[in-house]
C-alpha positions in Angstrom: 36.6 178.4 45.4 39.6 179.0 43.0 38.8 177.8 39.6 41.7 176.9 37.2 40.3 175.2 34.1 43.4 173.1 32.6 43.8 174.4 29.1 45.0 171.4 26.8 48.6 172.9 27.4 48.3 172.8 31.1 46.7 169.4 31.1 49.7 168.0 29.3 51.9 169.9 31.8 50.2 168.2 34.7 50.4 164.6 33.2 54.0 165.2 32.2 54.6 166.0 35.9 52.9 163.0 37.0 54.8 160.7 34.4 58.3 161.6 36.0 57.3 159.3 38.8 59.4 156.1 38.5 56.9 153.9 40.5 53.9 155.2 38.6 51.3 152.6 37.7 49.1 152.6 34.6 46.1 152.7 36.6 46.9 155.9 38.3 47.9 157.6 35.0 44.6 156.3 33.3 42.8 157.8 36.5 44.5 161.1 36.1 43.6 161.4 32.4 40.1 160.5 33.4 39.8 163.1 36.1 41.2 165.8 33.8 38.9 165.0 31.1 35.7 164.6 32.9 36.3 167.6 35.4 38.3 170.2 33.5 36.8 173.1 35.6 37.9 171.9 39.3 40.9 173.3 40.8 44.0 171.2 40.4 47.6 172.2 41.0 49.5 168.9 40.3 49.2 165.1 41.1 51.1 162.9 43.5 51.0 159.1 43.7 51.2 156.8 46.8 51.3 152.7 47.1 50.9 150.3 49.7 52.6 147.0 50.0 50.0 145.7 52.4 46.9 147.8 51.9 44.2 147.9 54.7 41.2 145.5 53.8 38.8 147.1 51.1 41.5 149.8 50.5 43.3 150.3 47.1 47.1 149.3 46.5 47.7 152.4 44.5 46.6 155.8 45.0 46.5 159.2 43.1 46.8 162.5 45.2 45.1 165.6 44.1 47.3 168.4 44.9 45.0 171.7 45.6 45.9 174.8 47.5 46.6 174.1 51.2 43.7 176.0 52.4 41.4 175.2 49.4 38.5 173.3 51.4 36.1 174.3 48.8 38.1 172.7 46.3 38.1 169.4 48.3 34.2 169.6 48.5 34.0 170.2 44.8 36.0 167.2 44.0 34.4 165.1 46.7 31.0 165.8 45.3 31.9 165.5 41.6 33.0 162.0 42.5 29.8 161.2 44.2 30.8 161.3 47.7 31.2 163.9 50.7 34.4 165.5 52.1 35.6 164.0 55.6 35.9 166.8 58.1 38.0 166.5 61.0 38.3 169.7 62.8 39.9 172.1 60.5 41.1 169.5 58.3 38.9 168.5 55.0 39.8 165.2 53.3 38.8 163.4 49.9 39.2 159.6 50.2 37.5 157.8 47.6 38.6 155.5 44.8 38.1 155.3 40.9 38.7 152.5 39.0 40.4 150.6 41.8 42.7 153.6 42.3 42.5 155.6 45.4 41.9 159.3 45.1 43.0 161.5 48.1 43.4 165.1 48.6 43.4 167.2 51.9 43.1 170.9 52.9 42.9 172.8 56.2 40.9 176.0 57.1 43.2 178.6 58.0 43.7 179.7 61.8 42.1 183.2 61.0 38.9 181.8 59.8 38.6 178.7 62.2 36.5 179.1 65.3 39.1 178.5 68.1 36.7 179.2 70.8 34.4 176.3 69.6 37.3 174.1 68.9 38.5 174.3 72.9 37.8 171.2 74.8 38.7 169.2 78.1 41.2 166.2 77.4 40.2 162.7 78.0 42.1 159.5 78.2 42.0 159.2 74.5 43.7 162.5 73.8 46.8 161.8 76.1 49.9 159.5 75.8 48.8 157.4 78.6 46.8 157.2 82.1 49.1 156.6 84.9 47.6 156.2 88.7 44.5 158.0 87.5 46.4 160.6 86.0 46.2 161.9 82.3 49.7 162.2 81.2 51.0 163.1 77.9 54.8 163.8 76.7 55.5 167.3 75.3 58.3 168.3 72.9 61.7 166.8 72.5 63.0 167.5 76.1 60.7 164.9 77.7 58.6 167.1 79.5 55.4 165.7 80.9 52.1 167.5 80.9 49.6 166.3 83.3 45.9 167.3 83.3 44.6 168.7 86.8 46.6 170.0 89.8 47.3 166.4 91.7 49.3 166.4 94.8 53.1 166.3 94.3 53.6 162.9 95.5 51.0 161.7 92.5 52.8 163.8 90.3 56.2 162.3 91.2 54.9 158.8 91.1 53.2 159.3 87.6 56.6 160.9 86.4 58.7 157.7 87.7 56.2 155.3 86.2 56.2 157.1 82.8 60.0 157.0 82.7 60.4 153.8 83.9 57.9 151.9 81.9 58.0 154.1 78.5 61.5 155.3 78.3 63.6 152.8 80.6 65.0 155.7 82.5 64.9 157.1 85.8 64.5 160.9 86.3 66.8 162.4 88.9 67.3 166.1 90.0 70.6 167.7 90.0 72.6 170.5 91.3 71.2 170.2 94.7 67.5 170.3 93.7 64.7 167.8 94.4 62.3 166.9 91.6 59.4 168.4 93.1 61.1 171.6 92.1 60.7 170.9 88.5 56.9 170.7 88.9 54.9 173.8 87.8 51.0 174.5 88.0 49.4 176.4 85.1 46.1 176.9 83.3 45.7 176.0 79.8 43.5 175.7 76.7 43.3 172.6 74.6 42.2 173.4 70.9 41.4 170.8 68.3 43.4 172.4 65.5 44.2 171.1 63.1 42.3 168.1 64.4 41.6 167.0 67.7 44.2 164.0 67.4 46.6 167.0 66.7 45.8 169.4 69.5 47.6 172.5 70.6 48.1 173.8 74.0 47.8 177.4 74.7 48.6 179.0 78.5 45.7 181.1 79.5 44.3 182.7 82.9 42.4 180.8 85.3 39.3 183.0 84.6 39.5 182.1 80.7 36.2 180.2 79.7 37.9 177.3 78.3 40.6 177.2 81.1 41.8 173.7 82.3 44.3 173.2 85.2 47.5 171.3 84.2 50.8 170.5 85.7 54.1 170.4 84.3 57.0 168.3 85.1 60.0 169.8 83.6 62.4 167.0 82.7 64.9 169.3 80.8 65.8 170.4 84.6 66.6 167.2 85.6 69.1 164.1 84.9 68.0 161.0 83.3 69.6 158.1 84.0 69.3 154.4 82.4 67.9 151.8 84.3 68.3 147.8 84.1 66.9 144.9 86.2 66.7 145.2 89.7 70.1 144.6 91.6 71.1 144.5 95.3 74.2 146.7 96.2 76.7 144.5 97.5 77.7 147.0 100.1 74.3 147.9 101.8 71.9 145.3 100.0 69.6 148.2 98.9 68.1 147.1 95.7 68.2 149.7 92.8 68.3 149.8 89.1 70.5 152.8 88.1 72.8 152.3 85.6 75.6 154.7 84.4 79.1 154.7 82.8 82.4 155.0 84.3 84.0 158.2 83.9 87.2 156.9 83.2 86.9 153.5 81.6 83.5 153.9 80.0 82.5 150.5 81.6 78.8 150.0 82.3 78.2 150.2 86.3 75.5 149.9 88.6 74.6 152.9 91.1 73.4 152.4 94.6 70.2 154.4 95.1 71.3 155.2 98.6 72.6 158.6 99.2 74.5 157.4 102.1 76.2 154.6 100.4 76.8 155.6 96.6 78.8 152.5 95.8 79.3 151.5 92.0 80.0 148.3 90.7 80.1 146.9 87.2 77.5 145.3 85.3 78.8 141.9 85.4 77.2 139.4 83.1 80.1 136.8 83.6 79.8 136.1 87.2 83.1 138.0 88.3 83.2 139.5 91.7 82.3 143.1 91.6 84.8 146.0 92.4 83.1 148.3 94.7 83.5 152.1 94.8 82.6 154.2 97.8 80.8 157.7 96.6 83.4 159.8 98.7 86.5 157.9 97.6 88.7 158.2 94.7 87.3 156.5 91.6 89.8 153.9 90.2 89.3 152.3 87.0 86.8 149.2 87.4 88.2 145.9 86.9 87.7 144.2 83.3 85.0 141.8 84.3 85.3 139.7 81.2 89.1 139.1 82.1 88.0 138.5 85.6 85.6 136.0 84.7 88.3 134.1 82.6 91.1 134.0 85.2 
């Protein structure tokens, strides 16, 4: 454990840094002085502060953050025991979370990857580890492209149903294929390893071979290879009467329009909240500008 005994000059430097916080409370400053006075040999780089307008029941409103080295878990343990408590260990993350004179005392450090037993940290996900359970499938979103990761190798129809439900209920969108593909083309089977690092709530996924000891079957739905479309309240197509929820914008006027879900119909009509008669357009016709439904309603 690194020991940095704060000499008087260093103590003053650390306190001077702390006093620069505009929202510093007197109690936080007093707690910092007491910690430096009573535990001069414990590792400490600097202080930070935090406050909560509505703290949880039993929790202090104001806290003092002890900044140690990012991987100084031994330092976390030393501070915890000096304050008559034990470190809170969740996976590779070690935390100090206590109070002193009604001021919260908080610190955190993590075990480096090179020193952490990743094999022991591997696990099989449950419903508590993923974004949602849809149709009995464990589904979690992945990355910024909207890709979905599904635990197991379920049938294609179940993957498509779960994908549709996720985008409809969570995102308010419909996921549609483009460039002559179908959504089933975006489904990819794989094997992966789930590792509780830094913690199980912050797990990471590694692709592995099927024969790996911790291999878990997974299915990817790659949304980045699709087109997402806004959806609204169900509305019947005025031409073929097929109900649909697809919404888009007219390419020329920018007006909000409904899209018929039938590939054989392909009609488009304005989202008309004023009761004007819809101006229909067939898929294979030239697309004229849609009528201004507001003016239409007032004529």
